Legacy VTK file of the C-alpha trace (Angstrom):
# vtk DataFile Version 3.0
C-alpha trace
ASCII
DATASET POLYDATA
POINTS 246 float
120.018 -22.059 108.736
117.517 -22.771 111.459
120.075 -24.247 113.858
122.289 -21.159 113.325
119.406 -18.797 114.115
118.564 -20.663 117.302
122.185 -20.597 118.305
122.359 -16.789 117.908
119.205 -16.291 119.963
120.612 -18.401 122.760
123.844 -16.417 122.708
121.936 -13.134 123.064
119.950 -14.431 126.034
123.108 -15.539 127.770
124.754 -12.134 127.139
121.737 -10.324 128.605
121.819 -12.275 131.860
125.551 -11.815 132.119
125.221 -8.016 131.837
122.363 -7.939 134.339
124.361 -9.991 136.810
127.323 -7.624 136.792
125.202 -4.406 137.046
125.718 -2.988 133.592
121.983 -2.381 133.272
121.554 -0.876 136.789
121.434 3.017 136.926
124.578 4.571 138.368
124.208 6.147 141.806
125.901 9.373 142.914
128.711 8.329 145.192
129.813 11.933 145.936
130.586 12.633 149.545
128.512 14.939 151.755
131.376 17.456 152.133
130.761 21.040 150.943
132.450 22.163 147.703
135.771 23.961 147.887
135.442 27.800 147.249
138.462 29.862 146.290
139.171 33.287 147.903
138.768 35.162 144.586
135.431 33.441 143.963
134.257 34.370 147.479
135.150 38.111 147.050
133.480 38.237 143.637
130.359 36.643 145.077
130.237 39.202 147.910
130.624 42.159 145.499
127.902 40.766 143.255
125.544 40.383 146.218
126.228 43.996 147.357
125.607 45.369 143.874
122.404 43.360 143.592
121.133 44.801 146.901
121.870 48.414 145.764
120.069 47.844 142.468
117.088 46.333 144.248
116.816 49.357 146.602
117.099 51.902 143.737
114.521 50.034 141.677
112.076 49.989 144.578
112.584 53.732 145.205
111.989 54.589 141.533
108.828 52.504 141.515
107.510 54.338 144.612
108.203 57.761 142.994
106.656 56.844 139.659
103.520 55.266 141.099
101.740 58.573 142.123
102.444 60.155 138.702
100.901 57.190 136.953
97.753 57.438 139.077
97.243 61.219 138.571
95.531 62.498 135.362
97.806 64.194 132.873
97.996 68.010 133.169
98.660 70.360 130.238
102.015 72.052 130.315
102.013 75.749 131.229
104.466 78.378 130.279
106.432 79.966 133.067
104.797 83.145 134.354
101.363 82.408 132.801
98.513 82.020 135.275
95.476 79.836 134.828
93.199 82.852 134.486
95.319 84.181 131.656
95.076 80.834 129.855
91.283 80.764 130.048
90.779 84.305 128.724
91.598 84.703 125.001
93.611 87.742 124.031
91.462 90.532 122.638
92.738 92.431 119.598
93.660 96.028 120.266
90.854 98.399 119.374
91.549 100.448 116.258
90.983 104.118 116.926
89.419 105.879 113.955
90.109 109.576 113.729
87.025 111.614 112.771
87.128 113.114 109.295
87.395 116.891 109.488
85.156 118.756 107.047
86.423 122.115 105.836
84.755 124.837 103.810
86.137 125.901 100.423
85.242 128.435 97.754
85.818 127.861 94.037
85.297 130.028 90.956
84.570 132.026 88.997
82.581 129.953 86.489
81.389 131.211 83.114
77.833 129.940 83.676
75.789 127.379 85.600
76.466 124.631 83.031
80.213 124.933 83.618
79.619 124.832 87.382
77.531 121.642 87.150
80.206 119.930 85.054
82.807 120.800 87.680
80.650 119.523 90.569
79.847 116.190 88.886
81.372 113.162 90.624
83.075 115.075 93.438
82.683 113.775 97.046
81.217 116.944 98.531
79.304 117.153 101.793
77.482 120.293 100.692
77.543 122.778 97.809
75.959 126.228 97.405
76.403 128.511 94.404
76.287 132.332 94.559
77.145 135.439 92.525
79.677 138.069 93.512
81.151 141.147 91.848
84.669 140.450 90.730
87.290 142.125 88.600
87.826 140.576 85.178
90.335 141.543 82.469
89.002 144.340 80.257
91.892 145.550 78.050
95.628 146.342 77.984
97.013 149.883 78.071
100.440 150.977 76.838
101.603 154.217 78.510
104.599 156.417 79.213
105.219 156.910 82.975
104.029 160.147 84.614
106.537 162.982 85.108
107.382 164.599 88.446
105.829 167.912 87.462
103.819 169.553 84.708
106.890 170.985 82.936
108.517 167.565 82.659
105.229 166.120 81.452
105.122 168.728 78.641
108.717 167.891 77.636
107.905 164.143 77.558
104.904 164.744 75.326
107.001 166.794 72.884
109.648 164.008 72.785
107.012 161.384 71.939
105.550 163.515 69.196
109.003 164.059 67.749
109.412 160.252 67.484
106.199 159.870 65.509
103.650 159.189 68.260
100.610 161.331 67.490
97.858 159.674 69.582
98.812 160.774 73.122
96.343 161.107 75.992
97.149 162.131 79.590
95.497 160.010 82.313
93.467 162.460 84.444
92.985 160.379 87.634
93.634 157.094 89.340
96.886 155.392 90.182
98.318 156.371 86.756
97.342 160.047 87.025
99.686 162.150 84.859
100.870 159.212 82.716
100.725 159.544 78.923
98.534 156.821 77.379
99.866 155.706 73.991
97.339 152.996 73.066
94.679 150.560 74.388
94.349 146.986 73.067
91.861 144.197 73.753
94.395 141.458 73.039
97.529 141.225 75.118
99.710 140.053 72.220
98.973 143.207 70.210
99.780 145.369 73.235
103.130 143.620 73.718
103.958 143.975 70.031
103.262 147.743 70.148
105.469 148.173 73.216
108.328 146.427 71.396
107.937 148.826 68.459
108.208 151.776 70.837
111.322 150.272 72.420
112.887 150.082 68.951
112.380 153.869 68.703
113.991 154.459 72.090
110.739 154.906 74.021
110.524 152.978 77.329
106.774 152.452 77.580
104.934 150.384 80.223
102.052 147.909 79.928
99.212 147.312 82.368
96.084 145.207 82.345
92.897 147.136 83.045
89.983 145.378 84.722
86.270 145.824 85.043
83.795 144.444 87.540
81.020 141.998 86.716
78.793 139.456 88.454
80.684 136.153 88.555
79.411 132.694 89.578
81.124 130.955 92.543
80.404 127.924 94.744
81.066 127.144 98.404
81.369 123.471 99.297
82.152 121.331 102.317
84.754 118.581 101.896
87.707 116.972 103.641
90.101 118.478 101.095
90.260 120.796 98.109
89.053 119.356 94.808
90.945 119.024 91.550
89.564 120.533 88.368
91.599 123.542 87.268
89.433 126.150 89.048
90.830 128.588 91.591
89.956 127.503 95.155
90.541 128.900 98.599
89.653 127.813 102.110
87.096 129.974 103.917
85.641 129.894 107.460
83.641 126.749 108.172
80.634 128.837 109.184
80.272 130.006 105.555
79.196 126.462 104.555
76.499 126.150 107.253
LINES 1 247
246 0 1 2 3 4 5 6 7 8 9 10 11 12 13 14 15 16 17 18 19 20 21 22 23 24 25 26 27 28 29 30 31 32 33 34 35 36 37 38 39 40 41 42 43 44 45 46 47 48 49 50 51 52 53 54 55 56 57 58 59 60 61 62 63 64 65 66 67 68 69 70 71 72 73 74 75 76 77 78 79 80 81 82 83 84 85 86 87 88 89 90 91 92 93 94 95 96 97 98 99 100 101 102 103 104 105 106 107 108 109 110 111 112 113 114 115 116 117 118 119 120 121 122 123 124 125 126 127 128 129 130 131 132 133 134 135 136 137 138 139 140 141 142 143 144 145 146 147 148 149 150 151 152 153 154 155 156 157 158 159 160 161 162 163 164 165 166 167 168 169 170 171 172 173 174 175 176 177 178 179 180 181 182 183 184 185 186 187 188 189 190 191 192 193 194 195 196 197 198 199 200 201 202 203 204 205 206 207 208 209 210 211 212 213 214 215 216 217 218 219 220 221 222 223 224 225 226 227 228 229 230 231 232 233 234 235 236 237 238 239 240 241 242 243 244 245
């Protein structure tokens, strides 16, 4: 085996020198000629167009950079609406002043009241500016009178009285004065229902009698008060001159 190994080593050494002698291990040199490369017409036109486009892009890029440079250096400004000045932006809008109309106080009169206790109950809880009670003579219902209308003359009055007596009416009294002077009074009642019932009985006998409410005067309790409106409460009220509440 040893002689074979030595023989192989010798063969390798001989092969190495043989390759070195013939230049197999020497780096290859570029043997290209110094002539310029051949350029086709289409390649030349394409190269020219590319160069022109590149120049245009370079000019536009430089112009955009020059325009953008000042904006980058300046501080940012808040956007403003068209037509709005700087002074208007600084001053806040003030709300419109609400105009309050003054409350008008009127003078009213209410009554009559049965007594002071009834008046105090009516005044309780009402928003009055002022209140002053007073007494005044006033007409109040007294009774109800059933009568036969007055005749045009004395003769006709006598005939009417005879007709009433003939129909069973004995209590007949002639009114001597006033707005019913000459009328024949047939009855006086305190309650209105009884007076109406009697008049219906007369109508059943063919007698067309009339009914009126008679009044009398007495001192009645009233109140004058100042307020923006009339008050509720079921009592008669009327507006009077403002000076009456002073």
